N, C-alpha and C positions, 0 to 999 in steps of 0.2 A: 605653526603654520598660518594657520587661519588668523590668527590674532595678528600675524605679520602683512598678511594682505589688506586684515578693516586698518590696523594705522596706515598702512601705506596709501590704501584709498583714500580714509581720512586725510590724511594730508594734503593728498593730489586734489582731493573735490574743494577744500580752502581752498585752496591754491587758483584754482578751478573757478570758483567763484568771485574772488575778487578779479580777475580779471576778466569775469563778463560785467564787473560791473563798470569796467574803463565806458568812459561816453559815446568812442568809434566803434567800440562791440555791441552795446546799448542800443544805437540808432544803425548799425547795419539787421537787414531785412534777409539774409543768405544764413543756414546753417554753415555753411562754411568759418562765417565768422568765429562760432562758440566752439567750432571742434577743432580748427587748425591752428592749435595753442600745445606749448609742452604742458602744462599738466593735464589737458583730454586725454594726447597722446598715452601718457601712464598709468590713465587709468585704463586706456583700451588693454594698455602692455600686459596687464596683470590677469588677463585673459581670464576661464570662466570663474576663477576666484572672488573677482568682482562685478558676479550676474546678482548675486544675495544684496549686495551694497546699493548697484545701483536701482533696482528694483524699492529696498526700502528710502532710498531718493526721491525715485517716481511718484511711491505714496503720500512718503510728509510734504514734500515742497514742489509746486506748481512749476516754479521756474527752472527746475530740472528738467522737463521733458525733451532737451536738446540731447541730454544724459540715451535717449534710445538710439543715438546714431551711433555709438562704442558699444553698447549691444548688438547692432547689427553688422557692426565688423567683428566681436568678439564671437557672435553666433550667426553665421552669415545661412540663411536658406531655410529658419526657422520655418517661417512663416509662405504658405504656400498661394498663391492668386487667390484662391477660394477663400482663405483665413481674411485674405484682406478685403473680399469683394461682401463677405459678412459683415467683417470691424465698417466699411460705409455704410453699408445698410444701418449697422445700429449705430455709430458714433458721428454720419454725413459723411459727404464726398464736398470736399477732402475732406480725406483723414486727417492732413496735420500731423504735428511732435505730439501735439494733445492725444487723438487719437490714438496713436502706434503705442506712445504710455499706457493705456485704455488693453490693447491688444496686449503689450508684455508684462502689464501686471495680470493680466485672466494667463497667460501662457505659465506663470510662476506657481497662483494658487492651483494651478491642474496639475501640477506637478507634484504638490506637495502635500495631496490628498492620494 
């Protein structure tokens, strides 16, 4: 099952990257431009099985920061308002996708301990 989820994630991720390279997407300034598409929805549809793969991409590919919104859909409510405020103090305000990516990576690393 895990191999199937990994393969499905990687296939959707590859198609998502290609989608994101389209000029009209690269020029867009909204998260929805990167999130409202079939490959992104396929990654979200994998549910919790996608989390380790998304975290891996957040760690290895700085362009993957839009995937924080997939995590928000898969695991809503993971962070309390206090968590977000602490992250803002650490990473800057506004937090942005990159700051959210750091939050998710820290959350994942803490779970592994």
